[in-house]
C-alpha positions as CSV (number, residue, x, y, z in Angstrom):
1,M,59.1,196.4,-279.5
2,N,56.6,193.6,-279.5
3,Q,58.0,190.6,-277.7
4,G,55.4,188.2,-278.9
5,N,55.9,184.8,-280.5
6,N,57.4,184.5,-284.0
7,I,55.4,183.2,-286.9
8,A,57.2,181.1,-289.6
9,V,56.1,182.3,-293.1
10,P,58.3,181.7,-296.1
11,V,58.9,184.7,-298.4
12,S,61.1,185.2,-301.4
13,I,64.1,187.4,-301.5
14,V,65.9,189.4,-304.2
15,V,69.3,190.8,-303.4
16,A,70.1,194.2,-304.8
17,G,73.4,196.0,-304.9
18,L,73.6,199.8,-304.8
19,V,76.6,201.7,-306.0
20,I,77.3,204.8,-304.0
21,S,80.2,207.2,-303.5
22,A,81.7,204.9,-300.9
23,G,81.2,201.8,-303.0
24,L,78.7,199.0,-302.8
25,F,76.5,198.4,-299.9
26,F,74.6,195.2,-299.1
27,G,70.9,195.4,-299.9
28,L,67.8,193.3,-300.0
29,Q,64.7,194.2,-302.0
30,K,62.6,191.3,-300.8
31,S,63.8,189.7,-297.7
32,G,63.4,186.0,-296.9
33,N,64.2,184.2,-293.6
34,I,66.3,186.8,-291.8
35,L,66.9,184.5,-288.9
36,G,68.3,181.7,-291.1
37,Q,67.7,178.0,-291.1
38,N,71.0,176.8,-289.6
39,N,71.6,179.2,-286.7
40,V,72.6,178.3,-283.2
41,P,70.4,175.6,-281.4
42,Q,66.8,176.8,-281.2
43,D,63.9,176.1,-278.9
44,N,60.2,176.5,-279.9
45,T,60.4,180.3,-279.4
46,A,63.2,180.7,-282.0
47,T,61.4,179.9,-285.2
48,D,62.0,181.4,-288.7
49,T,60.3,184.7,-289.2
50,P,59.4,186.8,-292.2
51,I,60.4,190.4,-293.0
52,P,58.2,192.3,-295.4
53,T,59.1,193.7,-298.8
54,P,60.8,197.1,-298.3
55,T,58.8,200.0,-299.7
56,E,60.0,203.1,-301.5
57,A,60.5,205.8,-299.0
58,P,61.2,209.6,-299.1
59,A,64.6,210.9,-298.2
60,I,63.2,212.1,-294.8
61,V,61.0,209.7,-292.9
62,S,59.5,209.3,-289.4
63,I,61.6,206.7,-287.6
64,S,61.8,205.7,-283.9
65,V,64.8,204.9,-281.8
66,D,62.5,202.2,-280.3
67,D,63.9,200.5,-277.2
68,D,67.3,200.0,-278.9
69,P,70.7,200.8,-277.2
70,V,71.8,204.4,-277.0
71,L,75.4,205.6,-277.3
72,G,76.1,209.1,-276.0
73,D,74.0,211.8,-274.3
74,A,70.3,210.8,-274.3
75,N,69.5,214.5,-274.6
76,A,71.8,215.3,-277.5
77,P,70.3,217.6,-280.1
78,V,70.8,215.3,-283.0
79,T,69.9,211.6,-283.3
80,M,71.6,209.1,-285.6
81,I,70.0,205.7,-286.1
82,E,72.0,203.0,-287.9
83,F,70.4,199.8,-289.3
84,S,73.3,197.4,-289.6
85,D,74.6,193.9,-289.9
86,Y,77.6,192.7,-287.9
87,E,78.7,190.6,-290.9
88,C,78.3,193.2,-293.5
89,P,81.8,194.2,-294.8
90,Y,80.7,197.8,-295.6
91,C,79.3,198.1,-292.1
92,K,82.7,197.0,-290.8
93,R,84.3,199.6,-293.1
94,N,82.1,202.3,-291.6
95,F,82.9,201.0,-288.1
96,E,86.7,201.2,-288.8
97,D,86.8,204.4,-290.9
98,T,83.9,206.8,-290.2
99,F,82.4,205.8,-286.9
100,P,85.4,206.6,-284.7
101,Q,85.4,210.1,-286.0
102,I,81.7,210.5,-285.3
103,V,82.3,209.2,-281.8
104,E,85.1,211.6,-281.2
105,N,83.6,214.7,-282.7
106,Y,79.9,214.3,-282.1
107,I,79.0,211.5,-279.7
108,D,81.6,212.1,-277.0
109,T,81.0,215.9,-277.2
110,G,77.3,215.5,-276.5
111,M,76.0,216.6,-279.9
112,V,74.8,213.3,-281.3
113,K,72.8,210.4,-279.8
114,Y,73.6,207.2,-281.7
115,V,71.3,204.2,-281.8
116,F,72.1,200.8,-283.4
117,R,69.2,198.8,-284.8
118,D,69.6,195.2,-286.1
119,L,69.3,194.3,-289.8
120,P,71.2,191.0,-290.2
121,L,71.0,189.9,-293.9
122,Y,70.1,186.3,-294.6
123,F,73.1,185.7,-296.8
124,H,75.4,186.5,-293.9
125,D,73.7,183.9,-291.7
126,P,74.0,182.1,-289.4
127,A,76.8,184.4,-288.2
128,A,74.9,187.7,-288.6
129,T,71.8,186.8,-286.6
130,K,73.9,184.9,-284.0
131,E,76.0,188.0,-283.5
132,A,72.9,190.3,-283.2
133,N,71.6,188.0,-280.5
134,I,75.0,188.0,-278.7
135,A,75.1,191.8,-278.6
136,N,71.5,192.0,-277.2
137,C,72.4,189.3,-274.7
138,A,75.4,191.3,-273.6
139,R,73.1,194.3,-273.1
140,E,71.0,192.2,-270.8
141,Q,73.9,191.8,-268.5
142,G,75.4,195.3,-268.6
143,G,73.0,197.7,-270.2
144,D,73.7,200.0,-273.2
145,E,77.4,200.5,-272.2
146,M,78.0,196.8,-272.4
147,Y,76.1,196.5,-275.6
148,Y,78.5,198.9,-277.3
149,K,81.5,197.2,-275.8
150,M,80.3,194.0,-277.4
151,H,79.3,195.9,-280.6
152,D,83.0,197.1,-280.9
153,A,84.3,193.6,-280.1
154,L,82.1,191.9,-282.7
155,Y,83.1,194.2,-285.6
156,T,86.7,194.0,-284.6
157,A,86.7,190.2,-284.5
158,T,84.6,189.2,-287.5
159,G,86.0,188.3,-290.9
160,S,82.8,189.7,-292.4
161,N,80.6,188.3,-295.2
162,G,79.3,185.6,-292.9
163,A,82.8,184.4,-291.9
164,G,82.2,185.3,-288.2
165,F,84.8,184.0,-285.8
166,T,85.5,180.9,-283.7
167,D,84.0,180.0,-280.3
168,A,87.5,180.5,-278.8
169,V,87.5,184.1,-280.0
170,L,84.0,184.6,-278.5
171,D,85.3,183.1,-275.2
172,D,88.1,185.6,-275.2
173,I,85.7,188.5,-275.8
174,V,83.4,187.3,-273.0
175,N,86.3,187.1,-270.6
176,D,87.7,190.5,-271.6
177,L,84.3,192.1,-271.0
178,G,83.7,190.3,-267.7
179,L,80.5,188.8,-268.8
180,D,78.8,185.6,-267.4
181,G,79.7,183.3,-270.3
182,D,77.2,180.6,-269.4
183,A,74.3,183.0,-269.1
184,L,75.3,184.7,-272.4
185,K,75.5,181.4,-274.2
186,T,72.1,180.3,-272.9
187,C,70.7,183.6,-274.1
188,Y,72.0,183.6,-277.6
189,E,71.6,179.8,-278.2
190,E,67.9,180.1,-277.4
191,E,67.7,183.2,-279.7
192,R,66.0,185.2,-276.9
193,Y,66.0,188.3,-279.0
194,A,64.7,186.8,-282.2
195,T,61.5,188.8,-282.1
196,E,63.4,192.0,-281.3
197,I,65.7,191.5,-284.2
198,T,62.9,190.8,-286.6
199,S,60.9,193.8,-285.4
200,D,63.9,196.0,-286.2
201,A,64.1,194.5,-289.7
202,N,60.4,195.2,-290.2
203,D,60.9,198.8,-289.2
204,A,63.8,199.1,-291.6
205,A,61.7,197.8,-294.5
206,A,58.9,200.2,-293.7
207,V,61.2,203.2,-294.1
208,G,63.0,202.0,-297.1
209,A,66.2,200.8,-295.4
210,N,66.9,198.2,-298.1
211,G,70.5,197.4,-297.2
212,T,73.3,197.9,-294.7
213,P,74.5,200.2,-293.4
214,T,71.6,202.7,-293.7
215,F,71.4,205.7,-291.4
216,F,68.7,208.1,-290.4
217,I,69.9,211.5,-289.0
218,G,67.6,214.2,-287.6
219,A,66.8,216.6,-284.8
220,S,66.1,214.7,-281.6
221,D,62.6,214.6,-280.2
222,P,61.5,213.8,-276.7
223,S,59.1,211.2,-278.1
224,G,62.0,209.2,-279.5
225,T,60.7,209.5,-283.0
226,I,62.7,211.7,-285.4
227,Q,62.2,213.0,-288.9
228,G,65.3,211.3,-290.1
229,E,67.2,212.0,-293.3
230,R,68.2,208.7,-295.0
231,V,71.9,208.3,-295.6
232,V,72.9,205.1,-297.3
233,G,76.2,203.2,-297.3
234,A,79.7,203.4,-295.8
235,L,80.2,207.0,-296.7
236,P,83.3,209.1,-296.1
237,Y,83.3,211.0,-292.8
238,A,83.0,214.3,-294.5
239,S,79.7,213.3,-296.1
240,V,78.2,212.2,-292.9
241,K,79.6,215.2,-291.1
242,A,77.8,217.5,-293.5
243,V,74.4,215.9,-292.8
244,I,74.9,216.1,-289.0
245,D,76.1,219.7,-289.2
246,S,73.0,220.7,-291.1
247,Y,70.8,219.7,-288.1
248,L,73.1,221.3,-285.6
249,N,73.0,224.6,-287.5
């Protein structure tokens, strides 16, 4: 992803809800300041950034794993990309209900490569963007494995809907994971990954990922770009399984 400077441009947002078989999922049709105005302390490199209006997209789109963290075998035959928000309650529902079964039956068995990409929604800020930064900062210290340890800890700890968790809870997570707390705090307070997070959000908008969670599932490709089938919302495991199996078969 481009790691250049952010540009502050105000845009309007319209929040849209989508009813699916698993219930509502959080969406945005026109996104505003995804980084939020009142996030953790910022320096001059952590300014507000725009995200474009999402466009209508076909059910199958070309989408890259980019440089985002991978869970599972990098050479797995199927790739599953999730655009998600650590404060989205439906993302947490997916994490608690469907994701563990995908891990057990597909990721741990070497059949699926899973990639998490950031889409923190402005109405869950400042917590959502702060947590996206925290996860990326953890990856900086311990690679993809540490990223997913933090990913699990964040979803477990948060109250969702922007509630987040206390600094004391974060301290406990940092200690449990054996991270350098001072280095992590410096990283997320300066929003070191602001550009990275916004770039993910831009990519999401470009392929019609209008809310969280949104998944793209398709046959893996050495280039890192897949022809991904769009799967929207916190669906039951059986629904996601059917899509994965269609690419394995």
